[in-house]
N, C-alpha and C positions, 0 to 999 in steps of 0.2 A: 580844040579839045584840050582839056587840062588833065594831066596825069598826076595822081597822088600816089605816093608810095604807101603801101600798106605797112602799118607799124609792125615791127617784129614783136611777137608775143612769145615770151619764154614760158616754159612749162610752169615756172614758179608763179606766173601771173594768172594762171587759170584757176577759177574757183573749184573747190573740192566738195563733192556731195557724197553722202552715204544714203543708199536706199535699201531698206530691209524689205523682205517679201518681194524681191525683184525677179523671182522665177517665172511669174506669169501675170496676166491681167494688168491692173493699174501700175504695179511696181515695175513691171517690164516696160510698159509703154512710157512711163515717166523716166526710167533710166535711159532709154533710147533717145527721148527728146532732150534730156539734159546733155548727153554726149554730143548730139548734133548741134546744141547751142553753146558748145565750148566748155563744158564742165569736165573735170576728171571725176568719174563716177565709180565708187566702190559699190557694186551691186551684190547685195547679200542674197544668196540662194541656198536652198536646202539640198538640191540635187545638182551638183556641179557638172556632171557628165551631160545631163539633159539640157542644162542651161547653155553649155558650149554649143550644142546643136541649135537650140532656139535662137541664140544670139549670133548665129553663124555669119550673118552679114556685117556684124560689128566686132567680131572677136579680134580681127586684125588691127582694130583701132587702139592705139596706145592709151587713149583716155578712158577706156572701159576696163575695169578690174573686177572680174568675177571672183567672188569670195564665198567659200562655203560657210554659211551662217545659219544656225538654228538658234533663235533667240531664247530657247529654253535651255541652252547649254552655255553656262558661264565661261567655259574654256574658249568657245567660239568667239564670244564677245571680247574677251581679253586678247585673243589673237588679232582680232580686227583692230582694236585700239593700239596694240603694239605695232602692227603694220603701218598704220597711219602716222604714228609718232615717228617711225623710222623713215618712211618714204615721203611724207608730206610735212614733216616737222611739226606734227600735231595739229595742223590746220584743218578745220572743218568749217565750210561756209554754209552748208545746207544739210540738214538731217531729216530724212523722211522715214518715220516709223510706220511702215506699211504692213509689216508682218503681224499676224494675229494668231492667237491660241486661246483656248478656253480654260478657265479656272473655275472651280466650283467651291462655294463656301462663302462665309462672311468676309468682306474686305478686311476687316480689322484682324482677322485670324491668318491672313496670308503673310508669308515671309519672302525674303529675297530669293530663297532657293526655290 
């Protein structure tokens, strides 16, 4: 039998993902899968309290970061960017824009706000 030492993987070597709309459904399932596959996941959820209960089996995992994120709120987005710049040196390997919201009117008339 041959033994191979498992390489030491530092936290800096783990890929970083952001998943918006991670509070339920596809976003939650994808966040769980990414954590289990070795990603550091910033899971953007609108209801942090409920998400902590829903992710109970993974909350203790250091690679899962539940972040209160409403994509309609520029302050939330700025805070997420600041957090990633600080904790991950700005590194983002995967971005899943899963959150959705409705806007009404002609596309040309929409603003960033």
